[in-house]
All heavy atoms as a GROMACS GRO file, in nm:
protein
  586
    1MET      N    1   5.873  -5.585  -4.067
    1MET     CA    2   5.890  -5.470  -3.989
    1MET      C    3   6.032  -5.447  -3.943
    1MET      O    4   6.073  -5.348  -3.905
    1MET     CB    5   5.798  -5.473  -3.869
    1MET     CG    6   5.793  -5.346  -3.788
    1MET     SD    7   5.729  -5.221  -3.888
    1MET     CE    8   5.713  -5.090  -3.772
    2ARG      N    9   6.113  -5.559  -3.949
    2ARG     CA   10   6.245  -5.554  -3.900
    2ARG      C   11   6.328  -5.472  -3.993
    2ARG      O   12   6.420  -5.403  -3.950
    2ARG     CB   13   6.304  -5.697  -3.885
    2ARG     CG   14   6.244  -5.768  -3.764
    2ARG     CD   15   6.282  -5.907  -3.771
    2ARG     NE   16   6.434  -5.933  -3.764
    2ARG     CZ   17   6.490  -6.045  -3.760
    2ARG    NH1   18   6.424  -6.158  -3.746
    2ARG    NH2   19   6.617  -6.054  -3.762
    3GLN      N   20   6.317  -5.493  -4.123
    3GLN     CA   21   6.408  -5.427  -4.221
    3GLN      C   22   6.388  -5.273  -4.219
    3GLN      O   23   6.494  -5.207  -4.222
    3GLN     CB   24   6.375  -5.473  -4.375
    3GLN     CG   25   6.408  -5.623  -4.376
    3GLN     CD   26   6.560  -5.642  -4.380
    3GLN    OE1   27   6.632  -5.551  -4.362
    3GLN    NE2   28   6.599  -5.769  -4.402
    4PRO      N   29   6.264  -5.214  -4.198
    4PRO     CA   30   6.263  -5.066  -4.202
    4PRO      C   31   6.319  -5.017  -4.070
    4PRO      O   32   6.388  -4.913  -4.079
    4PRO     CB   33   6.106  -5.039  -4.202
    4PRO     CG   34   6.050  -5.155  -4.257
    4PRO     CD   35   6.135  -5.275  -4.230
    5LEU      N   36   6.312  -5.085  -3.962
    5LEU     CA   37   6.369  -5.042  -3.839
    5LEU      C   38   6.518  -5.046  -3.842
    5LEU      O   39   6.592  -4.964  -3.796
    5LEU     CB   40   6.320  -5.135  -3.722
    5LEU     CG   41   6.178  -5.092  -3.675
    5LEU    CD1   42   6.138  -5.190  -3.568
    5LEU    CD2   43   6.152  -4.956  -3.638
    6GLN      N   44   6.568  -5.161  -3.903
    6GLN     CA   45   6.713  -5.172  -3.923
    6GLN      C   46   6.768  -5.057  -4.014
    6GLN      O   47   6.880  -5.004  -3.987
    6GLN     CB   48   6.756  -5.304  -3.984
    6GLN     CG   49   6.744  -5.414  -3.874
    6GLN     CD   50   6.765  -5.558  -3.936
    6GLN    OE1   51   6.749  -5.573  -4.048
    6GLN    NE2   52   6.811  -5.642  -3.841
    7LEU      N   53   6.698  -5.031  -4.115
    7LEU     CA   54   6.734  -4.922  -4.207
    7LEU      C   55   6.738  -4.780  -4.141
    7LEU      O   56   6.833  -4.705  -4.152
    7LEU     CB   57   6.642  -4.914  -4.326
    7LEU     CG   58   6.671  -4.811  -4.436
    7LEU    CD1   59   6.810  -4.823  -4.498
    7LEU    CD2   60   6.567  -4.801  -4.540
    8LEU      N   61   6.631  -4.761  -4.055
    8LEU     CA   62   6.633  -4.632  -3.974
    8LEU      C   63   6.741  -4.627  -3.874
    8LEU      O   64   6.807  -4.526  -3.867
    8LEU     CB   65   6.492  -4.627  -3.909
    8LEU     CG   66   6.477  -4.499  -3.815
    8LEU    CD1   67   6.476  -4.375  -3.905
    8LEU    CD2   68   6.347  -4.519  -3.742
    9GLY      N   69   6.780  -4.741  -3.822
    9GLY     CA   70   6.885  -4.745  -3.722
    9GLY      C   71   7.016  -4.711  -3.791
    9GLY      O   72   7.107  -4.646  -3.737
   10MET      N   73   7.038  -4.777  -3.912
   10MET     CA   74   7.157  -4.748  -3.975
   10MET      C   75   7.165  -4.596  -4.024
   10MET      O   76   7.277  -4.542  -4.018
   10MET     CB   77   7.168  -4.834  -4.108
   10MET     CG   78   7.193  -4.983  -4.074
   10MET     SD   79   7.355  -5.002  -3.981
   10MET     CE   80   7.471  -4.947  -4.090
   11ILE      N   81   7.062  -4.540  -4.071
   11ILE     CA   82   7.060  -4.398  -4.102
   11ILE      C   83   7.100  -4.312  -3.983
   11ILE      O   84   7.177  -4.226  -3.994
   11ILE     CB   85   6.927  -4.354  -4.158
   11ILE    CG1   86   6.911  -4.431  -4.299
   11ILE    CG2   87   6.912  -4.206  -4.178
   11ILE    CD1   88   6.780  -4.411  -4.362
   12LEU      N   89   7.040  -4.347  -3.867
   12LEU     CA   90   7.073  -4.273  -3.743
   12LEU      C   91   7.223  -4.292  -3.710
   12LEU      O   92   7.287  -4.194  -3.669
   12LEU     CB   93   6.981  -4.318  -3.630
   12LEU     CG   94   6.835  -4.281  -3.634
   12LEU    CD1   95   6.766  -4.343  -3.521
   12LEU    CD2   96   6.823  -4.131  -3.650
   13ILE      N   97   7.269  -4.407  -3.722
   13ILE     CA   98   7.423  -4.429  -3.694
   13ILE      C   99   7.501  -4.350  -3.785
   13ILE      O  100   7.597  -4.279  -3.758
   13ILE     CB  101   7.443  -4.579  -3.704
   13ILE    CG1  102   7.392  -4.653  -3.598
   13ILE    CG2  103   7.610  -4.595  -3.704
   13ILE    CD1  104   7.402  -4.813  -3.609
   14LEU      N  105   7.474  -4.356  -3.918
   14LEU     CA  106   7.544  -4.270  -4.022
   14LEU      C  107   7.544  -4.122  -3.995
   14LEU      O  108   7.636  -4.048  -4.004
   14LEU     CB  109   7.500  -4.306  -4.162
   14LEU     CG  110   7.539  -4.443  -4.215
   14LEU    CD1  111   7.477  -4.467  -4.340
   14LEU    CD2  112   7.689  -4.454  -4.223
   15GLU      N  113   7.414  -4.075  -3.957
   15GLU     CA  114   7.400  -3.930  -3.928
   15GLU      C  115   7.473  -3.893  -3.806
   15GLU      O  116   7.532  -3.785  -3.802
   15GLU     CB  117   7.251  -3.897  -3.916
   15GLU     CG  118   7.183  -3.884  -4.046
   15GLU     CD  119   7.047  -3.822  -4.033
   15GLU    OE1  120   7.008  -3.776  -3.916
   15GLU    OE2  121   6.968  -3.830  -4.138
   16GLY      N  122   7.468  -3.969  -3.703
   16GLY     CA  123   7.540  -3.933  -3.576
   16GLY      C  124   7.695  -3.938  -3.596
   16GLY      O  125   7.763  -3.845  -3.550
   17VAL      N  126   7.748  -4.032  -3.669
   17VAL     CA  127   7.892  -4.039  -3.690
   17VAL      C  128   7.936  -3.930  -3.789
   17VAL      O  129   8.034  -3.869  -3.758
   17VAL     CB  130   7.940  -4.185  -3.744
   17VAL    CG1  131   8.082  -4.180  -3.794
   17VAL    CG2  132   7.911  -4.285  -3.639
   18SER      N  133   7.850  -3.903  -3.886
   18SER     CA  134   7.890  -3.800  -3.981
   18SER      C  135   7.877  -3.663  -3.920
   18SER      O  136   7.961  -3.577  -3.942
   18SER     CB  137   7.796  -3.808  -4.101
   18SER     OG  138   7.821  -3.707  -4.193
   19GLY      N  139   7.779  -3.642  -3.831
   19GLY     CA  140   7.764  -3.519  -3.763
   19GLY      C  141   7.878  -3.492  -3.669
   19GLY      O  142   7.927  -3.389  -3.649
   20THR      N  143   7.939  -3.600  -3.605
   20THR     CA  144   8.046  -3.596  -3.512
   20THR      C  145   8.168  -3.542  -3.600
   20THR      O  146   8.245  -3.461  -3.556
   20THR     CB  147   8.067  -3.722  -3.442
   20THR    OG1  148   7.953  -3.759  -3.367
   20THR    CG2  149   8.189  -3.717  -3.352
   21ILE      N  150   8.189  -3.606  -3.708
   21ILE     CA  151   8.299  -3.580  -3.796
   21ILE      C  152   8.287  -3.441  -3.849
   21ILE      O  153   8.389  -3.357  -3.842
   21ILE     CB  154   8.315  -3.676  -3.916
   21ILE    CG1  155   8.360  -3.813  -3.860
   21ILE    CG2  156   8.418  -3.631  -4.019
   21ILE    CD1  157   8.344  -3.928  -3.964
   22ASP      N  158   8.167  -3.396  -3.880
   22ASP     CA  159   8.144  -3.258  -3.936
   22ASP      C  160   8.161  -3.162  -3.819
   22ASP      O  161   8.223  -3.044  -3.842
   22ASP     CB  162   8.001  -3.246  -3.986
   22ASP     CG  163   7.981  -3.111  -4.047
   22ASP    OD1  164   8.062  -3.072  -4.139
   22ASP    OD2  165   7.877  -3.043  -4.020
   23HIS      N  166   8.131  -3.196  -3.694
   23HIS     CA  167   8.155  -3.104  -3.594
   23HIS      C  168   8.306  -3.086  -3.552
   23HIS      O  169   8.352  -2.974  -3.516
   23HIS     CB  170   8.081  -3.157  -3.464
   23HIS     CG  171   8.095  -3.054  -3.349
   23HIS    ND1  172   8.034  -2.938  -3.345
   23HIS    CD2  173   8.159  -3.060  -3.230
   23HIS    CE1  174   8.063  -2.875  -3.234
   23HIS    NE2  175   8.139  -2.947  -3.156
   24LEU      N  176   8.380  -3.198  -3.572
   24LEU     CA  177   8.526  -3.180  -3.545
   24LEU      C  178   8.605  -3.140  -3.656
   24LEU      O  179   8.715  -3.073  -3.642
   24LEU     CB  180   8.572  -3.324  -3.498
   24LEU     CG  181   8.516  -3.376  -3.369
   24LEU    CD1  182   8.563  -3.523  -3.347
   24LEU    CD2  183   8.549  -3.293  -3.252
   25ALA      N  184   8.565  -3.161  -3.774
   25ALA     CA  185   8.629  -3.125  -3.901
   25ALA      C  186   8.528  -3.099  -4.002
   25ALA      O  187   8.413  -3.082  -3.968
   25ALA     CB  188   8.731  -3.231  -3.941
   26VAL      N  189   8.554  -3.101  -4.124
   26VAL     CA  190   8.456  -3.072  -4.233
   26VAL      C  191   8.424  -3.208  -4.308
   26VAL      O  192   8.515  -3.281  -4.340
   26VAL     CB  193   8.507  -2.974  -4.345
   26VAL    CG1  194   8.412  -2.964  -4.453
   26VAL    CG2  195   8.539  -2.851  -4.280
   27GLN      N  196   8.294  -3.242  -4.316
   27GLN     CA  197   8.255  -3.363  -4.384
   27GLN      C  198   8.201  -3.329  -4.521
   27GLN      O  199   8.101  -3.276  -4.541
   27GLN     CB  200   8.136  -3.421  -4.298
   27GLN     CG  201   8.076  -3.547  -4.355
   27GLN     CD  202   8.165  -3.665  -4.362
   27GLN    OE1  203   8.276  -3.661  -4.302
   27GLN    NE2  204   8.120  -3.767  -4.425
   28PRO      N  205   8.278  -3.359  -4.621
   28PRO     CA  206   8.238  -3.320  -4.763
   28PRO      C  207   8.147  -3.423  -4.827
   28PRO      O  208   8.085  -3.383  -4.928
   28PRO     CB  209   8.372  -3.316  -4.833
   28PRO     CG  210   8.460  -3.413  -4.766
   28PRO     CD  211   8.412  -3.406  -4.617
   29PHE      N  212   8.134  -3.533  -4.790
   29PHE     CA  213   8.055  -3.641  -4.851
   29PHE      C  214   7.919  -3.652  -4.800
   29PHE      O  215   7.893  -3.669  -4.682
   29PHE     CB  216   8.124  -3.782  -4.829
   29PHE     CG  217   8.262  -3.790  -4.882
   29PHE    CD1  218   8.366  -3.798  -4.787
   29PHE    CD2  219   8.291  -3.785  -5.014
   29PHE    CE1  220   8.487  -3.800  -4.841
   29PHE    CE2  221   8.425  -3.781  -5.057
   29PHE     CZ  222   8.532  -3.793  -4.969
   30PHE      N  223   7.813  -3.631  -4.894
   30PHE     CA  224   7.679  -3.638  -4.862
   30PHE      C  225   7.642  -3.546  -4.737
   30PHE      O  226   7.563  -3.589  -4.659
   30PHE     CB  227   7.636  -3.785  -4.825
   30PHE     CG  228   7.654  -3.874  -4.930
   30PHE    CD1  229   7.746  -3.975  -4.920
   30PHE    CD2  230   7.587  -3.864  -5.053
   30PHE    CE1  231   7.767  -4.072  -5.020
   30PHE    CE2  232   7.607  -3.954  -5.153
   30PHE     CZ  233   7.708  -4.062  -5.137
   31SER      N  234   7.704  -3.428  -4.735
   31SER     CA  235   7.683  -3.344  -4.620
   31SER      C  236   7.540  -3.304  -4.598
   31SER      O  237   7.490  -3.285  -4.487
   31SER     CB  238   7.782  -3.230  -4.619
   31SER     OG  239   7.745  -3.145  -4.738
   32LEU      N  240   7.467  -3.274  -4.711
   32LEU     CA  241   7.328  -3.235  -4.690
   32LEU      C  242   7.242  -3.351  -4.638
   32LEU      O  243   7.158  -3.318  -4.543
   32LEU     CB  244   7.274  -3.189  -4.820
   32LEU     CG  245   7.130  -3.144  -4.819
   32LEU    CD1  246   7.123  -3.014  -4.741
   32LEU    CD2  247   7.075  -3.114  -4.962
   33LEU      N  248   7.253  -3.468  -4.667
   33LEU     CA  249   7.183  -3.572  -4.613
   33LEU      C  250   7.224  -3.624  -4.478
   33LEU      O  251   7.150  -3.633  -4.387
   33LEU     CB  252   7.185  -3.691  -4.721
   33LEU     CG  253   7.117  -3.826  -4.667
   33LEU    CD1  254   6.965  -3.798  -4.663
   33LEU    CD2  255   7.152  -3.934  -4.755
   34LEU      N  256   7.360  -3.650  -4.469
   34LEU     CA  257   7.414  -3.712  -4.347
   34LEU      C  258   7.431  -3.605  -4.230
   34LEU      O  259   7.437  -3.649  -4.110
   34LEU     CB  260   7.547  -3.779  -4.367
   34LEU     CG  261   7.545  -3.902  -4.455
   34LEU    CD1  262   7.678  -3.951  -4.480
   34LEU    CD2  263   7.455  -4.001  -4.396
   35ASN      N  264   7.441  -3.479  -4.259
   35ASN     CA  265   7.447  -3.381  -4.152
   35ASN      C  266   7.317  -3.304  -4.126
   35ASN      O  267   7.328  -3.197  -4.066
   35ASN     CB  268   7.564  -3.294  -4.185
   35ASN     CG  269   7.698  -3.359  -4.185
   35ASN    OD1  270   7.713  -3.462  -4.121
   35ASN    ND2  271   7.791  -3.306  -4.271
   36PHE      N  272   7.204  -3.356  -4.165
   36PHE     CA  273   7.088  -3.288  -4.144
   36PHE      C  274   7.056  -3.265  -3.991
   36PHE      O  275   7.025  -3.156  -3.950
   36PHE     CB  276   6.969  -3.371  -4.202
   36PHE     CG  277   6.830  -3.316  -4.176
   36PHE    CD1  278   6.791  -3.218  -4.262
   36PHE    CD2  279   6.757  -3.352  -4.080
   36PHE    CE1  280   6.669  -3.151  -4.237
   36PHE    CE2  281   6.632  -3.302  -4.062
   36PHE     CZ  282   6.579  -3.201  -4.144
   37PHE      N  283   7.080  -3.363  -3.911
   37PHE     CA  284   7.063  -3.346  -3.767
   37PHE      C  285   7.150  -3.255  -3.709
   37PHE      O  286   7.122  -3.163  -3.631
   37PHE     CB  287   7.085  -3.480  -3.692
   37PHE     CG  288   7.061  -3.483  -3.556
   37PHE    CD1  289   6.933  -3.471  -3.496
   37PHE    CD2  290   7.170  -3.483  -3.460
   37PHE    CE1  291   6.920  -3.470  -3.362
   37PHE    CE2  292   7.160  -3.474  -3.323
   37PHE     CZ  293   7.028  -3.478  -3.279
   38ASN      N  294   7.282  -3.243  -3.756
   38ASN     CA  295   7.385  -3.155  -3.703
   38ASN      C  296   7.360  -3.013  -3.743
   38ASN      O  297   7.386  -2.921  -3.669
   38ASN     CB  298   7.526  -3.202  -3.748
   38ASN     CG  299   7.629  -3.136  -3.674
   38ASN    OD1  300   7.621  -3.110  -3.559
   38ASN    ND2  301   7.743  -3.112  -3.745
   39ARG      N  302   7.315  -2.994  -3.857
   39ARG     CA  303   7.294  -2.855  -3.923
   39ARG      C  304   7.156  -2.803  -3.907
   39ARG      O  305   7.141  -2.678  -3.916
   39ARG     CB  306   7.344  -2.846  -4.067
   39ARG     CG  307   7.493  -2.881  -4.073
   39ARG     CD  308   7.540  -2.869  -4.217
   39ARG     NE  309   7.690  -2.906  -4.218
   39ARG     CZ  310   7.753  -2.900  -4.329
   39ARG    NH1  311   7.689  -2.879  -4.446
   39ARG    NH2  312   7.879  -2.935  -4.333
   40VAL      N  313   7.060  -2.878  -3.894
   40VAL     CA  314   6.918  -2.831  -3.891
   40VAL      C  315   6.852  -2.847  -3.748
   40VAL      O  316   6.801  -2.747  -3.697
   40VAL     CB  317   6.829  -2.895  -3.998
   40VAL    CG1  318   6.689  -2.855  -3.992
   40VAL    CG2  319   6.884  -2.866  -4.138
   41VAL      N  320   6.867  -2.969  -3.698
   41VAL     CA  321   6.797  -2.998  -3.569
   41VAL      C  322   6.865  -2.925  -3.448
   41VAL      O  323   6.799  -2.861  -3.363
   41VAL     CB  324   6.776  -3.143  -3.549
   41VAL    CG1  325   6.717  -3.172  -3.418
   41VAL    CG2  326   6.693  -3.205  -3.671
   42ILE      N  327   6.991  -2.954  -3.434
   42ILE     CA  328   7.065  -2.900  -3.317
   42ILE      C  329   7.057  -2.749  -3.305
   42ILE      O  330   7.028  -2.698  -3.190
   42ILE     CB  331   7.211  -2.945  -3.323
   42ILE    CG1  332   7.216  -3.095  -3.299
   42ILE    CG2  333   7.297  -2.882  -3.215
   42ILE    CD1  334   7.350  -3.165  -3.301
   43PRO      N  335   7.078  -2.669  -3.404
   43PRO     CA  336   7.066  -2.519  -3.384
   43PRO      C  337   6.924  -2.479  -3.338
   43PRO      O  338   6.906  -2.376  -3.286
   43PRO     CB  339   7.097  -2.460  -3.519
   43PRO     CG  340   7.180  -2.560  -3.584
   43PRO     CD  341   7.126  -2.696  -3.536
   44ARG      N  342   6.821  -2.554  -3.372
   44ARG     CA  343   6.687  -2.517  -3.343
   44ARG      C  344   6.635  -2.565  -3.197
   44ARG      O  345   6.537  -2.515  -3.158
   44ARG     CB  346   6.588  -2.566  -3.442
   44ARG     CG  347   6.598  -2.493  -3.578
   44ARG     CD  348   6.496  -2.531  -3.671
   44ARG     NE  349   6.481  -2.439  -3.784
   44ARG     CZ  350   6.538  -2.467  -3.905
   44ARG    NH1  351   6.605  -2.575  -3.921
   44ARG    NH2  352   6.536  -2.379  -4.002
   45VAL      N  353   6.713  -2.652  -3.148
   45VAL     CA  354   6.677  -2.702  -3.005
   45VAL      C  355   6.776  -2.631  -2.908
   45VAL      O  356   6.897  -2.660  -2.910
   45VAL     CB  357   6.692  -2.857  -3.005
   45VAL    CG1  358   6.655  -2.904  -2.865
   45VAL    CG2  359   6.597  -2.916  -3.108
   46ASP      N  360   6.728  -2.542  -2.820
   46ASP     CA  361   6.820  -2.471  -2.738
   46ASP      C  362   6.895  -2.547  -2.646
   46ASP      O  363   7.019  -2.518  -2.620
   46ASP     CB  364   6.730  -2.368  -2.656
   46ASP     CG  365   6.668  -2.261  -2.748
   46ASP    OD1  366   6.729  -2.234  -2.852
   46ASP    OD2  367   6.568  -2.205  -2.700
   47PHE      N  368   6.847  -2.652  -2.587
   47PHE     CA  369   6.929  -2.730  -2.486
   47PHE      C  370   7.034  -2.812  -2.540
   47PHE      O  371   7.126  -2.864  -2.476
   47PHE     CB  372   6.848  -2.815  -2.384
   47PHE     CG  373   6.770  -2.930  -2.451
   47PHE    CD1  374   6.840  -3.054  -2.466
   47PHE    CD2  375   6.646  -2.915  -2.503
   47PHE    CE1  376   6.769  -3.158  -2.522
   47PHE    CE2  377   6.582  -3.021  -2.563
   47PHE     CZ  378   6.646  -3.145  -2.567
   48LEU      N  379   7.037  -2.833  -2.676
   48LEU     CA  380   7.140  -2.903  -2.744
   48LEU      C  381   7.256  -2.815  -2.787
   48LEU      O  382   7.367  -2.859  -2.821
   48LEU     CB  383   7.087  -2.977  -2.875
   48LEU     CG  384   6.998  -3.095  -2.840
   48LEU    CD1  385   6.950  -3.152  -2.980
   48LEU    CD2  386   7.062  -3.200  -2.750
   49THR      N  387   7.237  -2.684  -2.786
   49THR     CA  388   7.337  -2.587  -2.837
   49THR      C  389   7.448  -2.587  -2.730
   49THR      O  390   7.434  -2.569  -2.610
   49THR     CB  391   7.275  -2.447  -2.842
   49THR    OG1  392   7.167  -2.449  -2.933
   49THR    CG2  393   7.379  -2.347  -2.896
   50GLY      N  394   7.563  -2.611  -2.781
   50GLY     CA  395   7.684  -2.631  -2.701
   50GLY      C  396   7.722  -2.769  -2.660
   50GLY      O  397   7.831  -2.791  -2.614
   51TYR      N  398   7.637  -2.866  -2.695
   51TYR     CA  399   7.656  -3.002  -2.666
   51TYR      C  400   7.638  -3.081  -2.794
   51TYR      O  401   7.590  -3.195  -2.800
   51TYR     CB  402   7.552  -3.056  -2.570
   51TYR     CG  403   7.568  -2.991  -2.433
   51TYR    CD1  404   7.472  -2.896  -2.392
   51TYR    CD2  405   7.674  -3.024  -2.354
   51TYR    CE1  406   7.492  -2.830  -2.269
   51TYR    CE2  407   7.683  -2.963  -2.219
   51TYR     CZ  408   7.595  -2.867  -2.187
   51TYR     OH  409   7.605  -2.796  -2.064
   52GLU      N  410   7.687  -3.034  -2.918
   52GLU     CA  411   7.668  -3.080  -3.038
   52GLU      C  412   7.735  -3.225  -3.051
   52GLU      O  413   7.679  -3.315  -3.109
   52GLU     CB  414   7.719  -2.989  -3.149
   52GLU     CG  415   7.640  -2.870  -3.168
   52GLU     CD  416   7.698  -2.755  -3.077
   52GLU    OE1  417   7.786  -2.778  -3.002
   52GLU    OE2  418   7.634  -2.649  -3.092
   53LEU      N  419   7.856  -3.226  -2.998
   53LEU     CA  420   7.929  -3.362  -3.007
   53LEU      C  421   7.854  -3.467  -2.928
   53LEU      O  422   7.836  -3.579  -2.991
   53LEU     CB  423   8.070  -3.343  -2.943
   53LEU     CG  424   8.163  -3.453  -2.964
   53LEU    CD1  425   8.188  -3.492  -3.107
   53LEU    CD2  426   8.294  -3.435  -2.887
   54TYR      N  427   7.806  -3.437  -2.821
   54TYR     CA  428   7.726  -3.533  -2.737
   54TYR      C  429   7.600  -3.572  -2.800
   54TYR      O  430   7.556  -3.693  -2.796
   54TYR     CB  431   7.706  -3.496  -2.590
   54TYR     CG  432   7.831  -3.466  -2.518
   54TYR    CD1  433   7.864  -3.342  -2.471
   54TYR    CD2  434   7.924  -3.571  -2.489
   54TYR    CE1  435   7.992  -3.316  -2.403
   54TYR    CE2  436   8.035  -3.543  -2.417
   54TYR     CZ  437   8.071  -3.417  -2.378
   54TYR     OH  438   8.182  -3.405  -2.306
   55ALA      N  439   7.532  -3.478  -2.857
   55ALA     CA  440   7.409  -3.509  -2.930
   55ALA      C  441   7.429  -3.598  -3.049
   55ALA      O  442   7.347  -3.694  -3.068
   55ALA     CB  443   7.347  -3.376  -2.978
   56ASN      N  444   7.533  -3.567  -3.125
   56ASN     CA  445   7.563  -3.658  -3.245
   56ASN      C  446   7.599  -3.798  -3.201
   56ASN      O  447   7.553  -3.894  -3.256
   56ASN     CB  448   7.671  -3.597  -3.329
   56ASN     CG  449   7.619  -3.486  -3.408
   56ASN    OD1  450   7.518  -3.493  -3.468
   56ASN    ND2  451   7.686  -3.370  -3.401
   57LEU      N  452   7.679  -3.809  -3.097
   57LEU     CA  453   7.722  -3.941  -3.054
   57LEU      C  454   7.608  -4.012  -2.992
   57LEU      O  455   7.583  -4.136  -3.007
   57LEU     CB  456   7.837  -3.932  -2.951
   57LEU     CG  457   7.972  -3.893  -3.009
   57LEU    CD1  458   8.067  -3.867  -2.900
   57LEU    CD2  459   8.021  -3.983  -3.111
   58SER      N  460   7.509  -3.938  -2.920
   58SER     CA  461   7.386  -4.006  -2.868
   58SER      C  462   7.291  -4.050  -2.982
   58SER      O  463   7.237  -4.155  -2.973
   58SER     CB  464   7.315  -3.903  -2.786
   58SER     OG  465   7.387  -3.863  -2.669
   59LEU      N  466   7.293  -3.978  -3.088
   59LEU     CA  467   7.211  -4.019  -3.205
   59LEU      C  468   7.267  -4.150  -3.265
   59LEU      O  469   7.194  -4.232  -3.300
   59LEU     CB  470   7.216  -3.905  -3.315
   59LEU     CG  471   7.132  -3.936  -3.433
   59LEU    CD1  472   6.981  -3.931  -3.390
   59LEU    CD2  473   7.155  -3.821  -3.541
   60ALA      N  474   7.406  -4.168  -3.271
   60ALA     CA  475   7.461  -4.288  -3.319
   60ALA      C  476   7.433  -4.406  -3.228
   60ALA      O  477   7.406  -4.510  -3.269
   60ALA     CB  478   7.614  -4.259  -3.334
   61VAL      N  479   7.442  -4.382  -3.098
   61VAL     CA  480   7.407  -4.481  -3.006
   61VAL      C  481   7.267  -4.525  -3.010
   61VAL      O  482   7.228  -4.644  -3.009
   61VAL     CB  483   7.452  -4.441  -2.861
   61VAL    CG1  484   7.400  -4.540  -2.757
   61VAL    CG2  485   7.601  -4.435  -2.854
   62LEU      N  486   7.176  -4.428  -3.019
   62LEU     CA  487   7.027  -4.452  -3.049
   62LEU      C  488   7.014  -4.539  -3.170
   62LEU      O  489   6.918  -4.633  -3.164
   62LEU     CB  490   6.952  -4.334  -3.056
   62LEU     CG  491   6.800  -4.344  -3.071
   62LEU    CD1  492   6.734  -4.407  -2.954
   62LEU    CD2  493   6.740  -4.211  -3.105
   63GLY      N  494   7.082  -4.511  -3.274
   63GLY     CA  495   7.063  -4.598  -3.392
   63GLY      C  496   7.117  -4.731  -3.374
   63GLY      O  497   7.050  -4.829  -3.426
   64LEU      N  498   7.226  -4.749  -3.304
   64LEU     CA  499   7.277  -4.880  -3.276
   64LEU      C  500   7.187  -4.965  -3.186
   64LEU      O  501   7.160  -5.076  -3.217
   64LEU     CB  502   7.409  -4.868  -3.206
   64LEU     CG  503   7.482  -4.995  -3.160
   64LEU    CD1  504   7.521  -5.075  -3.286
   64LEU    CD2  505   7.611  -4.976  -3.084
   65VAL      N  506   7.120  -4.901  -3.090
   65VAL     CA  507   7.017  -4.963  -3.002
   65VAL      C  508   6.910  -5.011  -3.094
   65VAL      O  509   6.848  -5.120  -3.069
   65VAL     CB  510   6.977  -4.877  -2.885
   65VAL    CG1  511   6.854  -4.930  -2.823
   65VAL    CG2  512   7.091  -4.851  -2.795
   66LEU      N  513   6.861  -4.924  -3.181
   66LEU     CA  514   6.755  -4.953  -3.265
   66LEU      C  515   6.788  -5.072  -3.357
   66LEU      O  516   6.703  -5.162  -3.379
   66LEU     CB  517   6.716  -4.837  -3.358
   66LEU     CG  518   6.580  -4.844  -3.436
   66LEU    CD1  519   6.461  -4.871  -3.345
   66LEU    CD2  520   6.568  -4.714  -3.519
   67VAL      N  521   6.894  -5.075  -3.411
   67VAL     CA  522   6.944  -5.194  -3.504
   67VAL      C  523   6.938  -5.322  -3.422
   67VAL      O  524   6.894  -5.433  -3.462
   67VAL     CB  525   7.083  -5.164  -3.571
   67VAL    CG1  526   7.144  -5.281  -3.629
   67VAL    CG2  527   7.066  -5.057  -3.666
   68ILE      N  528   6.997  -5.320  -3.301
   68ILE     CA  529   7.001  -5.431  -3.211
   68ILE      C  530   6.865  -5.485  -3.172
   68ILE      O  531   6.839  -5.600  -3.174
   68ILE     CB  532   7.087  -5.410  -3.092
   68ILE    CG1  533   7.238  -5.392  -3.132
   68ILE    CG2  534   7.081  -5.528  -2.992
   68ILE    CD1  535   7.328  -5.346  -3.025
   69ALA      N  536   6.785  -5.390  -3.134
   69ALA     CA  537   6.645  -5.428  -3.104
   69ALA      C  538   6.566  -5.488  -3.216
   69ALA      O  539   6.488  -5.579  -3.205
   69ALA     CB  540   6.570  -5.299  -3.043
   70ALA      N  541   6.587  -5.435  -3.334
   70ALA     CA  542   6.512  -5.487  -3.452
   70ALA      C  543   6.579  -5.621  -3.485
   70ALA      O  544   6.494  -5.709  -3.524
   70ALA     CB  545   6.536  -5.391  -3.572
   71GLU      N  546   6.697  -5.641  -3.460
   71GLU     CA  547   6.758  -5.780  -3.490
   71GLU      C  548   6.705  -5.881  -3.401
   71GLU      O  549   6.690  -5.999  -3.436
   71GLU     CB  550   6.915  -5.767  -3.481
   71GLU     CG  551   6.977  -5.892  -3.525
   71GLU     CD  552   6.968  -5.925  -3.667
   71GLU    OE1  553   6.953  -5.838  -3.754
   71GLU    OE2  554   6.958  -6.044  -3.703
   72ARG      N  555   6.677  -5.853  -3.270
   72ARG     CA  556   6.628  -5.943  -3.171
   72ARG      C  557   6.492  -5.963  -3.174
   72ARG      O  558   6.440  -6.056  -3.109
   72ARG     CB  559   6.684  -5.902  -3.035
   72ARG     CG  560   6.831  -5.905  -3.016
   72ARG     CD  561   6.870  -5.876  -2.870
   72ARG     NE  562   7.007  -5.890  -2.862
   72ARG     CZ  563   7.071  -5.883  -2.739
   72ARG    NH1  564   7.005  -5.863  -2.632
   72ARG    NH2  565   7.210  -5.894  -2.741
   73ALA      N  566   6.410  -5.877  -3.241
   73ALA     CA  567   6.268  -5.891  -3.253
   73ALA      C  568   6.234  -6.024  -3.316
   73ALA      O  569   6.296  -6.070  -3.413
   73ALA     CB  570   6.208  -5.772  -3.322
   74GLN      N  571   6.118  -6.080  -3.279
   74GLN     CA  572   6.071  -6.206  -3.333
   74GLN      C  573   6.015  -6.172  -3.471
   74GLN      O  574   5.934  -6.086  -3.491
   74GLN     CB  575   5.962  -6.270  -3.246
   74GLN     CG  576   6.020  -6.315  -3.114
   74GLN     CD  577   6.118  -6.418  -3.130
   74GLN    OE1  578   6.108  -6.507  -3.211
   74GLN    NE2  579   6.220  -6.428  -3.041
   75PRO      N  580   6.041  -6.256  -3.568
   75PRO     CA  581   5.977  -6.243  -3.704
   75PRO      C  582   5.832  -6.263  -3.710
   75PRO      O  583   5.777  -6.326  -3.635
   75PRO     CB  584   6.054  -6.333  -3.801
   75PRO     CG  585   6.121  -6.431  -3.706
   75PRO     CD  586   6.127  -6.372  -3.567
   0.00000   0.00000   0.00000
């Protein structure tokens, strides 16, 4: 169970960092996959509109917390 949680955490980290880069500039690499949160989820959630940078950074932090929690879990 640790490996899928770590993989999910890494995906969240990559999406958060990529969304931050895409918000500040243009992210040409894997933009459909890595910017899904930035381009699909944020525009549909009203309270995140205007706070895209914070939402993407929060997603990256959530992924980091998930990776750390999965690493510390007992096998």
